[in-house]
N, CA, C and O of each residue as an XYZ file, in Angstrom:
812
protein
N     -41.445    -32.883     36.976
C     -40.467    -33.130     35.912
C     -40.147    -31.843     35.139
O     -38.987    -31.539     34.862
N     -41.212    -31.092     34.798
C     -40.984    -29.845     34.058
C     -40.146    -28.862     34.873
O     -39.287    -28.163     34.336
N     -40.414    -28.823     36.193
C     -39.656    -27.910     37.046
C     -38.188    -28.317     37.107
O     -37.298    -27.467     37.088
N     -37.943    -29.624     37.180
C     -36.562    -30.113     37.219
C     -35.835    -29.783     35.920
O     -34.668    -29.392     35.941
N     -36.523    -29.940     34.786
C     -35.915    -29.611     33.495
C     -35.633    -28.118     33.395
O     -34.607    -27.702     32.857
N     -36.559    -27.317     33.921
C     -36.361    -25.869     33.894
C     -35.136    -25.476     34.720
O     -34.339    -24.639     34.297
N     -34.991    -26.083     35.895
C     -33.839    -25.788     36.752
C     -32.544    -26.193     36.057
O     -31.555    -25.462     36.101
N     -32.554    -27.358     35.416
C     -31.359    -27.806     34.689
C     -31.013    -26.845     33.560
O     -29.843    -26.552     33.316
N     -32.051    -26.354     32.869
C     -31.814    -25.408     31.780
C     -31.200    -24.118     32.305
O     -30.252    -23.593     31.721
N     -31.743    -23.606     33.412
C     -31.219    -22.375     34.000
C     -29.765    -22.560     34.416
O     -28.933    -21.681     34.187
N     -29.458    -23.706     35.029
C     -28.080    -23.978     35.443
C     -27.154    -24.065     34.238
O     -26.036    -23.552     34.271
N     -27.623    -24.722     33.162
C     -26.805    -24.845     31.949
C     -26.576    -23.476     31.316
O     -25.461    -23.154     30.906
N     -27.643    -22.666     31.240
C     -27.513    -21.333     30.640
C     -26.563    -20.469     31.456
O     -25.759    -19.727     30.892
N     -26.649    -20.558     32.773
C     -25.741    -19.793     33.627
C     -24.303    -20.216     33.444
O     -23.401    -19.378     33.421
N     -24.082    -21.517     33.314
C     -22.712    -22.026     33.098
C     -22.164    -21.536     31.776
O     -21.004    -21.131     31.702
N     -22.990    -21.565     30.711
C     -22.543    -21.095     29.403
C     -22.199    -19.620     29.454
O     -21.186    -19.199     28.894
N     -23.036    -18.820     30.127
C     -22.787    -17.388     30.215
C     -21.507    -17.107     30.986
O     -20.708    -16.261     30.582
N     -21.311    -17.807     32.084
C     -20.125    -17.596     32.919
C     -18.851    -17.967     32.187
O     -17.803    -17.354     32.395
N     -18.945    -18.987     31.316
C     -17.742    -19.477     30.642
C     -17.551    -18.912     29.246
O     -16.694    -19.382     28.498
N     -18.344    -17.903     28.887
C     -18.124    -17.262     27.594
C     -16.745    -16.611     27.562
O     -16.367    -15.928     28.513
N     -15.987    -16.812     26.482
C     -14.672    -16.170     26.413
C     -14.807    -14.668     26.360
O     -15.575    -14.141     25.555
N     -14.080    -13.978     27.196
C     -14.135    -12.528     27.228
C     -12.757    -11.938     27.063
O     -11.799    -12.660     26.787
N     -12.645    -10.632     27.229
C     -11.336     -9.982     27.104
C     -10.347    -10.522     28.133
O     -10.723    -10.938     29.229
N      -9.090    -10.502     27.753
C      -8.011    -10.905     28.647
C      -7.578     -9.689     29.457
O      -7.441     -8.595     28.908
N      -7.364     -9.869     30.747
C      -6.925     -8.784     31.616
C      -5.583     -9.140     32.230
O      -5.449    -10.181     32.873
N      -4.597     -8.290     32.037
C      -3.247     -8.561     32.541
C      -2.770     -7.515     33.543
O      -1.700     -7.671     34.131
N      -3.544     -6.458     33.745
C      -3.164     -5.455     34.721
C      -2.352     -4.318     34.133
O      -1.918     -4.390     32.983
N      -2.140     -3.258     34.925
C      -1.434     -2.072     34.428
C       0.051     -2.322     34.217
O       0.631     -3.273     34.741
N       0.645     -1.422     33.422
C       2.072     -1.521     33.111
C       2.288     -1.892     31.656
O       1.439     -2.533     31.037
N       3.422     -1.488     31.115
C       3.754     -1.790     29.719
C       4.015     -3.280     29.584
O       4.923     -3.820     30.217
N       3.216     -3.941     28.758
C       3.327     -5.387     28.584
C       4.230     -5.763     27.423
O       4.806     -6.851     27.408
N       4.356     -4.864     26.443
C       5.185     -5.142     25.265
C       6.069     -3.931     25.007
O       5.645     -2.996     24.327
N       7.298     -3.928     25.538
C       8.186     -2.786     25.299
C       8.819     -2.804     23.914
O       9.274     -1.767     23.429
N       8.854     -3.974     23.268
C       9.522     -4.087     21.972
C       8.731     -3.397     20.861
O       7.500     -3.405     20.863
N       9.449     -2.805     19.923
C       8.808     -2.216     18.752
C       8.873     -3.206     17.583
O       9.750     -4.070     17.564
N       7.966     -3.096     16.614
C       8.000     -3.996     15.459
C       9.322     -3.888     14.696
O       9.975     -2.845     14.695
N       9.692     -4.984     14.055
C      10.940     -5.042     13.284
C      10.601     -5.268     11.812
O       9.909     -6.223     11.460
N      11.095     -4.382     10.971
C      10.884     -4.491      9.531
C      12.232     -4.505      8.834
O      13.092     -3.669      9.110
N      12.414     -5.456      7.930
C      13.690     -5.612      7.229
C      13.448     -5.681      5.729
O      12.583     -6.423      5.264
N      14.206     -4.913      4.986
C      14.089     -4.943      3.536
C      14.602     -6.277      2.997
O      15.459     -6.933      3.589
N      14.047     -6.641      1.866
C      14.532     -7.842      1.202
C      14.124     -9.091      1.937
O      13.011     -9.191      2.452
N      15.050    -10.062      1.983
C      14.723    -11.347      2.570
C      14.002    -12.216      1.558
O      13.582    -11.740      0.503
N      13.863    -13.469      1.880
C      13.228    -14.400      0.953
C      11.720    -14.244      1.003
O      11.134    -14.053      2.069
N      11.111    -14.325     -0.146
C       9.648    -14.267     -0.231
C       9.180    -15.496     -0.978
O       9.491    -15.689     -2.154
N       8.416    -16.337     -0.263
C       7.902    -17.560     -0.867
C       6.491    -17.286     -1.368
O       5.605    -16.939     -0.587
N       6.286    -17.439     -2.658
C       4.969    -17.202     -3.231
C       3.997    -18.280     -2.772
O       4.344    -19.461     -2.744
N       2.798    -17.884     -2.419
C       1.785    -18.830     -1.977
C       0.693    -18.936     -3.024
O       0.488    -18.022     -3.823
N       0.004    -20.048     -3.010
C      -0.968    -20.336     -4.052
C      -2.336    -19.756     -3.701
O      -3.207    -20.454     -3.182
N      -2.507    -18.477     -3.992
C      -3.811    -17.843     -3.875
C      -4.305    -17.631     -5.299
O      -3.934    -16.654     -5.951
N      -5.132    -18.535     -5.776
C      -5.551    -18.541     -7.166
C      -6.173    -17.213     -7.570
O      -7.089    -16.712     -6.919
N      -5.653    -16.657     -8.657
C      -6.223    -15.440     -9.204
C      -5.605    -14.156     -8.708
O      -6.058    -13.071     -9.074
N      -4.552    -14.256     -7.859
C      -3.916    -13.065     -7.299
C      -2.404    -13.158     -7.425
O      -1.825    -14.239     -7.317
N      -1.772    -12.012     -7.655
C      -0.314    -11.924     -7.682
C       0.158    -11.132     -6.476
O      -0.375    -10.065     -6.170
N       1.164    -11.667     -5.795
C       1.712    -11.055     -4.590
C       3.088    -10.466     -4.877
O       3.910    -11.090     -5.549
N       3.334     -9.268     -4.368
C       4.657     -8.663     -4.415
C       5.171     -8.523     -2.987
O       4.581     -7.803     -2.182
N       6.266     -9.207     -2.670
C       6.841     -9.107     -1.333
C       7.598     -7.794     -1.167
O       8.410     -7.432     -2.018
N       7.334     -7.081     -0.077
C       7.936     -5.769      0.148
C       9.009     -5.780      1.226
O      10.057     -5.153      1.071
N       8.751     -6.489      2.315
C       9.691     -6.498      3.441
C       9.307     -7.617      4.402
O       8.143     -8.008      4.489
N      10.312     -8.128      5.125
C      10.041     -9.042      6.225
C       9.586     -8.220      7.432
O      10.056     -7.105      7.660
N       8.663     -8.799      8.194
C       8.080     -8.050      9.300
C       7.860     -8.980     10.483
O       7.363    -10.096     10.328
N       8.238     -8.503     11.676
C       7.998     -9.251     12.910
C       7.424     -8.299     13.944
O       7.834     -7.143     14.041
N       6.474     -8.800     14.709
C       5.849     -7.947     15.718
C       5.420     -8.776     16.913
O       4.917     -9.891     16.777
N       5.633     -8.204     18.085
C       5.040     -8.691     19.325
C       4.168     -7.549     19.819
O       4.628     -6.408     19.874
N       2.913     -7.828     20.182
C       2.002     -6.724     20.487
C       0.826     -7.204     21.316
O       0.536     -8.398     21.406
N       0.160     -6.229     21.919
C      -1.090     -6.465     22.638
C      -2.251     -6.260     21.675
O      -2.264     -5.303     20.901
N      -3.214     -7.154     21.727
C      -4.386     -7.035     20.861
C      -5.352     -6.012     21.452
O      -5.950     -6.241     22.503
N      -5.495     -4.886     20.765
C      -6.386     -3.821     21.198
C      -7.826     -4.073     20.755
O      -8.773     -3.658     21.423
N      -7.978     -4.751     19.634
C      -9.298     -5.051     19.096
C      -9.123     -6.087     17.989
O      -8.055     -6.201     17.386
N     -10.190     -6.837     17.735
C     -10.188     -7.845     16.669
C     -11.489     -7.722     15.894
O     -12.559     -7.549     16.478
N     -11.387     -7.815     14.562
C     -12.594     -7.720     13.732
C     -12.477     -8.702     12.573
O     -11.472     -8.718     11.862
N     -13.513     -9.525     12.387
C     -13.566    -10.461     11.269
C     -14.438     -9.874     10.161
O     -15.420     -9.179     10.424
N     -14.059    -10.170      8.917
C     -14.795     -9.704      7.747
C     -15.108    -10.893      6.845
O     -14.364    -11.874      6.821
N     -16.207    -10.803      6.108
C     -16.628    -11.935      5.285
C     -17.012    -11.564      3.859
O     -17.251    -12.451      3.039
N     -17.076    -10.274      3.545
C     -17.532     -9.862      2.218
C     -16.392     -9.276      1.385
O     -15.566     -8.513      1.887
N     -16.364     -9.650      0.094
C     -15.441     -9.022     -0.849
C     -14.122     -9.754     -1.002
O     -13.815    -10.695     -0.272
N     -13.349     -9.287     -1.983
C     -12.059     -9.904     -2.275
C     -11.096     -9.797     -1.096
O     -10.359    -10.738     -0.804
N     -11.106     -8.658     -0.428
C     -10.205     -8.476      0.704
C     -10.457     -9.518      1.782
O      -9.512    -10.064      2.353
N     -11.733     -9.799      2.067
C     -12.071    -10.779      3.100
C     -11.708    -12.198      2.675
O     -11.391    -13.037      3.519
N     -11.752    -12.470      1.381
C     -11.336    -13.792      0.899
C      -9.870    -14.056      1.226
O      -9.488    -15.185      1.534
N      -9.061    -13.015      1.156
C      -7.631    -13.152      1.408
C      -7.283    -12.960      2.879
O      -6.514    -13.736      3.446
N      -7.841    -11.937      3.488
C      -7.518    -11.555      4.868
C      -8.819    -11.415      5.651
O      -9.363    -10.314      5.736
N      -9.332    -12.505      6.227
C     -10.626    -12.439      6.900
C     -10.602    -11.760      8.264
O     -11.657    -11.488      8.837
N      -9.406    -11.481      8.793
C      -9.310    -10.907     10.137
C      -8.364     -9.715     10.160
O      -7.288     -9.751      9.562
N      -8.776     -8.653     10.858
C      -7.902     -7.520     11.182
C      -7.649     -7.526     12.683
O      -8.558     -7.781     13.474
N      -6.422     -7.246     13.065
C      -6.077     -7.037     14.464
C      -5.554     -5.616     14.637
O      -4.641     -5.195     13.927
N      -6.126     -4.886     15.573
C      -5.539     -3.621     16.016
C      -4.561     -3.964     17.128
O      -4.929     -4.611     18.109
N      -3.316     -3.531     16.975
C      -2.237     -3.954     17.869
C      -1.532     -2.751     18.483
O      -1.432     -1.693     17.861
N      -1.047     -2.923     19.704
C      -0.329     -1.848     20.376
C       0.911     -2.351     21.076
O       0.990     -3.515     21.468
N       1.881     -1.466     21.230
C       3.124     -1.781     21.932
C       3.553     -0.528     22.703
O       2.935      0.527     22.559
N       4.600     -0.635     23.514
C       4.994      0.499     24.346
C       3.837      0.894     25.259
O       3.160      0.025     25.809
N       3.607      2.182     25.425
C       2.518      2.636     26.286
C       1.141      2.233     25.767
O       0.164      2.261     26.516
N       1.056      1.859     24.499
C      -0.214      1.362     23.973
C      -0.420     -0.122     24.287
O      -1.335     -0.752     23.757
N       0.430     -0.673     25.146
C       0.195     -2.008     25.696
C       0.000     -1.945     27.208
O       0.091     -2.961     27.897
N      -0.266     -0.752     27.712
C      -0.476     -0.524     29.144
C      -1.975     -0.340     29.389
O      -2.575      0.619     28.904
N      -2.575     -1.263     30.143
C      -4.024     -1.208     30.346
C      -4.473      0.069     31.057
O      -5.605      0.513     30.865
N      -3.609      0.660     31.869
C      -3.990      1.906     32.540
C      -4.105      3.048     31.541
O      -4.878      3.981     31.759
N      -3.349      2.991     30.452
C      -3.475      3.958     29.354
C      -4.687      3.615     28.487
O      -5.480      4.491     28.142
N      -4.820      2.353     28.145
C      -5.881      1.924     27.226
C      -7.271      2.117     27.821
O      -8.244      2.286     27.086
N      -7.368      2.093     29.145
C      -8.673      2.298     29.778
C      -9.213      3.702     29.519
O     -10.396      3.963     29.739
N      -8.346      4.608     29.051
C      -8.756      5.983     28.779
C      -8.915      6.269     27.282
O      -9.106      7.415     26.874
N      -8.831      5.197     26.465
C      -8.939      5.330     25.018
C     -10.043      4.418     24.515
O     -10.040      3.222     24.807
N     -10.989      4.969     23.763
C     -12.035      4.165     23.127
C     -11.523      3.686     21.775
O     -11.103      4.484     20.938
N     -11.563      2.370     21.575
C     -10.997      1.767     20.369
C     -12.063      0.938     19.661
O     -12.820      0.207     20.300
N     -12.116      1.059     18.341
C     -13.064      0.274     17.558
C     -12.474     -0.033     16.190
O     -11.473      0.559     15.785
N     -13.101     -0.958     15.487
C     -12.721     -1.305     14.118
C     -13.980     -1.430     13.266
O     -15.003     -1.942     13.722
N     -13.894     -0.961     12.039
C     -14.958     -1.163     11.054
C     -14.430     -0.745      9.690
O     -13.534      0.094      9.588
N     -14.992     -1.338      8.646
C     -14.609     -0.962      7.290
C     -13.130     -1.107      7.007
O     -12.582     -0.374      6.183
N     -12.464     -2.057      7.688
C     -11.029     -2.339      7.575
C     -10.186     -1.216      8.151
O      -9.001     -1.113      7.836
N     -10.780     -0.366      8.998
C     -10.041      0.691      9.687
C     -10.048      0.451     11.196
O     -10.934     -0.220     11.726
N      -9.058      1.003     11.868
C      -8.940      1.028     13.321
C      -9.136      2.477     13.752
O      -8.467      3.381     13.251
N     -10.053      2.685     14.682
C     -10.366      4.051     15.131
C     -10.201      4.159     16.637
O     -10.398      3.190     17.370
N      -9.835      5.355     17.087
C      -9.722      5.589     18.525
C     -10.186      7.010     18.831
O     -10.168      7.889     17.970
N     -10.602      7.209     20.082
C     -10.980      8.547     20.535
C     -10.699      8.642     22.022
O     -10.658      7.631     22.723
N     -10.506      9.868     22.502
C     -10.221     10.105     23.920
C     -10.982     11.337     24.394
O     -11.270     12.246     23.615
N     -11.301     11.348     25.681
C     -11.835     12.563     26.292
C     -10.697     13.527     26.603
O     -10.820     14.739     26.426
N      -9.590     12.965     27.069
C      -8.344     13.719     27.252
C      -7.205     12.731     27.036
O      -7.356     11.534     27.278
N      -6.073     13.239     26.582
C      -4.987     12.365     26.177
C      -4.211     11.835     27.382
O      -3.646     12.620     28.144
N      -4.176     10.494     27.566
C      -3.355      9.927     28.638
C      -1.869      9.919     28.272
O      -1.006      9.949     29.149
N      -1.584      9.878     26.977
C      -0.231     10.002     26.429
C      -0.343     10.889     25.197
O      -1.454     11.107     24.714
N       0.757     11.409     24.671
C       0.651     12.296     23.511
C      -0.023     11.629     22.314
O       0.115     10.426     22.092
N      -0.748     12.430     21.559
C      -1.454     11.929     20.376
C      -0.509     11.173     19.439
O      -0.835     10.087     18.958
N       0.655     11.754     19.188
C       1.578     11.123     18.238
C       2.054      9.767     18.737
O       2.332      8.872     17.938
N       2.147      9.612     20.038
C       2.558      8.314     20.586
C       1.468      7.271     20.363
O       1.765      6.113     20.072
N       0.212      7.678     20.498
C      -0.883      6.756     20.180
C      -0.792      6.329     18.722
O      -0.934      5.149     18.402
N      -0.553      7.296     17.841
C      -0.536      7.014     16.399
C       0.621      6.126     15.989
O       0.473      5.303     15.086
N       1.776      6.275     16.634
C       2.975      5.548     16.200
C       3.262      4.306     17.033
O       4.226      3.588     16.766
N       2.423      4.047     18.051
C       2.610      2.841     18.872
C       1.417      1.898     18.751
O       1.177      1.066     19.625
N       0.680      2.040     17.666
C      -0.452      1.148     17.407
C      -0.686      1.089     15.906
O      -0.286      1.985     15.162
N      -1.332      0.030     15.482
C      -1.595     -0.125     14.057
C      -2.725     -1.106     13.844
O      -3.062     -1.887     14.733
N      -3.309     -1.060     12.658
C      -4.296     -2.050     12.227
C      -3.646     -2.924     11.165
O      -3.092     -2.416     10.191
N      -3.712     -4.241     11.353
C      -3.053     -5.156     10.430
C      -4.065     -6.095      9.794
O      -4.881     -6.710     10.480
N      -3.998     -6.195      8.455
C      -4.808     -7.143      7.701
C      -4.009     -8.446      7.609
O      -2.917     -8.464      7.040
N      -4.545     -9.528      8.162
C      -3.787    -10.778      8.266
C      -4.195    -11.763      7.179
O      -5.356    -12.162      7.091
N      -3.224    -12.150      6.350
C      -3.438    -13.177      5.337
C      -2.761    -14.454      5.845
O      -1.535    -14.547      5.789
N      -3.507    -15.426      6.332
C      -2.877    -16.648      6.844
C      -2.331    -17.490      5.701
O      -3.015    -17.697      4.699
N      -1.103    -17.977      5.846
C      -0.494    -18.773      4.777
C      -0.912    -20.238      4.834
O      -0.635    -20.994      3.903
N      -1.582    -20.651      5.927
C      -2.099    -22.019      6.003
C      -3.229    -22.083      7.026
O      -3.485    -21.122      7.753
N      -3.894    -23.222      7.067
C      -5.062    -23.372      7.936
C      -4.691    -23.346      9.415
O      -5.468    -22.854     10.234
N      -3.522    -23.866      9.769
C      -3.117    -23.865     11.176
C      -2.994    -22.431     11.705
O      -3.417    -22.138     12.823
N      -2.412    -21.542     10.892
C      -2.289    -20.138     11.301
C      -3.664    -19.502     11.420
O      -3.920    -18.754     12.364
N      -4.555    -19.791     10.471
C      -5.913    -19.241     10.562
C      -6.614    -19.724     11.829
O      -7.307    -18.949     12.489
N      -6.437    -20.995     12.171
C      -7.072    -21.531     13.375
C      -6.556    -20.839     14.634
O      -7.320    -20.608     15.571
N      -5.278    -20.511     14.661
C      -4.721    -19.803     15.820
C      -5.254    -18.368     15.877
O      -5.611    -17.876     16.947
N      -5.303    -17.708     14.730
C      -5.854    -16.350     14.682
C      -7.298    -16.351     15.178
O      -7.718    -15.421     15.867
N      -8.056    -17.384     14.832
C      -9.456    -17.467     15.256
C      -9.590    -17.488     16.773
O     -10.623    -17.080     17.304
N      -8.571    -17.952     17.475
C      -8.628    -18.083     18.936
C      -8.240    -16.799     19.670
O      -8.414    -16.706     20.885
N      -7.724    -15.826     18.955
C      -7.235    -14.594     19.590
C      -8.378    -13.822     20.222
O      -9.470    -13.733     19.661
N      -8.111    -13.257     21.413
C      -9.081    -12.426     22.119
C      -8.498    -11.029     22.341
O      -7.282    -10.837     22.355
N      -9.375    -10.090     22.509
C      -8.995     -8.740     22.925
C      -8.207     -8.844     24.229
O      -8.681     -9.435     25.199
N      -7.012     -8.274     24.251
C      -6.172     -8.312     25.440
C      -5.084     -9.364     25.407
O      -4.200     -9.367     26.264
N      -5.135    -10.258     24.429
C      -4.059    -11.238     24.275
C      -2.764    -10.557     23.857
O      -2.781     -9.474     23.272
N      -1.654    -11.192     24.159
C      -0.363    -10.808     23.594
C      -0.041    -11.821     22.509
O      -0.098    -13.030     22.737
N       0.297    -11.324     21.333
C       0.615    -12.214     20.216
C       1.990    -11.850     19.666
O       2.498    -10.754     19.904
N       2.573    -12.770     18.940
C       3.746    -12.443     18.123
C       3.590    -13.165     16.793
O       3.129    -14.305     16.728
N       3.985    -12.474     15.745
C       3.882    -13.068     14.418
C       4.964    -12.528     13.511
O       5.575    -11.494     13.776
N       5.180    -13.255     12.438
C       6.135    -12.821     11.418
C       5.580    -13.186     10.053
O       4.727    -14.063      9.913
N       6.093    -12.482      9.052
C       5.652    -12.743      7.693
C       6.201    -11.698      6.748
O       7.193    -11.034      7.049
N       5.557    -11.556      5.611
C       5.967    -10.596      4.596
C       4.895     -9.535      4.397
O       3.721     -9.857      4.219
N       5.300     -8.270      4.427
C       4.405     -7.214      3.984
C       4.308     -7.309      2.464
O       5.319     -7.459      1.778
N       3.086     -7.222      1.946
C       2.875     -7.492      0.516
C       1.932     -6.476     -0.112
O       1.130     -5.835      0.567
N       2.052     -6.354     -1.409
C       1.029     -5.757     -2.251
C       0.374     -6.878     -3.036
O       1.025     -7.865     -3.380
N      -0.917     -6.729     -3.321
C      -1.667     -7.778     -4.016
C      -2.407     -7.168     -5.198
O      -2.973     -6.079     -5.101
N      -2.393     -7.889     -6.317
C      -3.153     -7.482     -7.502
C      -3.957     -8.661     -8.002
O      -3.446     -9.777     -8.099
N      -5.226     -8.413     -8.323
C      -6.059     -9.455     -8.913
C      -5.620     -9.701    -10.357
O      -5.373     -8.755    -11.105
N      -5.527    -10.950    -10.737
C      -5.111    -11.297    -12.101
C      -6.245    -11.119    -13.109
O      -6.020    -11.191    -14.318
N      -7.460    -10.886    -12.615
C      -8.602    -10.848    -13.527
C      -9.209     -9.462    -13.717
O      -9.625     -9.120    -14.824
N      -9.266     -8.651    -12.644
C      -9.979     -7.385    -12.784
C      -9.162     -6.158    -12.384
O      -9.695     -5.048    -12.368
N      -7.877     -6.335    -12.061
C      -7.023     -5.196    -11.740
C      -7.152     -4.683    -10.316
O      -6.436     -3.760     -9.927
N      -8.049     -5.262     -9.536
C      -8.174     -4.865     -8.128
C      -6.828     -5.026     -7.427
O      -6.122     -6.010     -7.649
N      -6.474     -4.060     -6.584
C      -5.199     -4.167     -5.880
C      -5.337     -3.684     -4.444
O      -6.246     -2.931     -4.097
N      -4.403     -4.145     -3.628
C      -4.389     -3.856     -2.194
C      -2.935     -3.681     -1.804
O      -2.099     -4.534     -2.103
N      -2.630     -2.576     -1.134
C      -1.240     -2.265     -0.825
C      -1.012     -2.143      0.672
O      -1.896     -1.726      1.421
N       0.186     -2.512      1.089
C       0.562     -2.432      2.498
C       1.306     -1.140      2.796
O       2.032     -0.611      1.955
N       1.110     -0.649      4.005
C       1.962      0.424      4.515
C       3.349     -0.138      4.802
O       3.498     -1.329      5.074
N       4.341      0.707      4.742
C       5.711      0.302      5.067
C       6.295      1.141      6.198
O       7.512      1.171      6.387
N       5.436      1.820      6.948
C       5.919      2.629      8.064
C       4.888      2.616      9.173
O       3.697      2.435      8.922
N       5.339      2.805     10.384
C       4.407      2.893     11.525
C       4.047      4.344     11.818
O       3.330      4.617     12.781
N       4.523      5.263     11.020
C       4.339      6.685     11.290
C       3.179      7.312     10.526
O       2.910      8.503     10.681
N       2.483      6.520      9.698
C       1.402      7.084      8.905
C       0.055      6.874      9.598
O      -0.063      6.074     10.526
N      -0.944      7.599      9.133
C      -2.299      7.492      9.660
C      -3.283      7.578      8.504
O      -2.927      7.989      7.399
N      -4.530      7.184      8.772
C      -5.572      7.314      7.766
C      -5.535      6.219      6.721
O      -4.939      5.164      6.936
N      -6.179      6.473      5.577
C      -6.263      5.486      4.504
C      -4.863      5.093      4.034
O      -4.008      5.952      3.821
N      -4.641      3.800      3.875
C      -3.349      3.306      3.417
C      -2.333      3.087      4.515
O      -1.197      2.704      4.236
N      -2.719      3.325      5.774
C      -1.761      3.219      6.877
C      -1.701      1.824      7.491
O      -0.883      1.573      8.376
N      -2.554      0.923      7.034
C      -2.572     -0.427      7.605
C      -1.533     -1.316      6.933
O      -1.199     -1.137      5.762
N      -1.034     -2.272      7.698
C      -0.111     -3.258      7.158
C      -0.891     -4.456      6.611
O      -1.837     -4.935      7.236
N      -0.487     -4.920      5.461
C      -1.053     -6.107      4.825
C       0.027     -7.172      4.885
O       1.037     -7.079      4.186
N      -0.182     -8.191      5.725
C       0.888     -9.141      5.992
C       0.470    -10.564      5.665
O      -0.570    -11.046      6.112
N       1.306    -11.222      4.875
C       1.172    -12.647      4.611
C       1.877    -13.368      5.762
O       3.106    -13.402      5.825
N       1.093    -13.937      6.662
C       1.606    -14.446      7.931
C       2.127    -15.863      7.768
O       1.398    -16.748      7.318
N       3.402    -16.086      8.135
C       3.937    -17.445      8.087
C       4.240    -18.028      9.473
O       4.618    -19.193      9.590
N       4.070    -17.212     10.517
C       4.200    -17.725     11.885
C       3.345    -16.852     12.803
O       3.411    -15.624     12.743
N       2.549    -17.490     13.646
C       1.650    -16.741     14.526
C       1.488    -17.505     15.828
O       1.169    -18.694     15.832
N       1.716    -16.796     16.948
C       1.575    -17.412     18.260
C       0.825    -16.487     19.211
O       0.966    -15.265     19.153
N       0.035    -17.084     20.076
C      -0.560    -16.374     21.204
C       0.333    -16.661     22.410
O       0.492    -17.817     22.803
N       0.915    -15.617     22.996
C       1.897    -15.818     24.067
C       1.448    -15.165     25.371
O       2.273    -14.842     26.226
N       0.147    -14.974     25.517
C      -0.401    -14.389     26.738
C       0.001    -15.228     27.949
O      -0.138    -16.450     27.915
N       0.494    -14.603     29.016
C       0.830    -15.367     30.229
C      -0.365    -16.148     30.741
O      -1.502    -15.680     30.671
N      -0.101    -17.343     31.256
C      -1.168    -18.234     31.687
C      -1.969    -17.686     32.867
O      -3.106    -18.104     33.085
N      -1.395    -16.762     33.627
C      -2.097    -16.233     34.791
C      -3.124    -15.172     34.424
O      -3.760    -14.604     35.313
N      -3.303    -14.890     33.129
C      -4.265    -13.877     32.731
C      -5.674    -14.294     33.116
O      -5.974    -15.482     33.236
N      -6.541    -13.295     33.308
C      -7.941    -13.545     33.660
C      -8.777    -13.433     32.414
O      -8.685    -12.437     31.697
N      -9.602    -14.440     32.135
C     -10.440    -14.437     30.934
C     -11.914    -14.434     31.320
O     -12.781    -14.431     30.446
């Protein structure tokens, strides 16, 4: 009996390991040729985030490949935006290029390094970004939770600045894809989010 239980356990553990969700693989080639779209003005609907004031800066839409995903749980920023996505488009959505770039996220930053440049440095900088995602409802948060490295996503929302009503803490969004370093991330109040990875992808 003990041997039979042990065999069942091994089979169950193997099945769980085999079916663990992993990175999505879509093969070489540019998967997202479109560049992000940013529009001044537009309607901004205030959302009920108690204790914070939002300033709408611009409407923003993006279709991109997920280069990395990082969840955060500590601090005011994590209360509002628990997930960051590092996103790429153009040649930064080509797996043959990305295989030559080491990508990571920490401390609300997106970092990359290369042994040698597969594409020009400036193209890496201007065809990728780190985005702080503020979900406007639970359904959007649930979809964001399902995102994997290598997925193709599209989303829209408002780039915003945020100020705490109690202690003056503030968080500002970038308004250009051409910047780097501190302050270069987009802070987006997301009102639509979809995972549009082709069904033939390997997980």
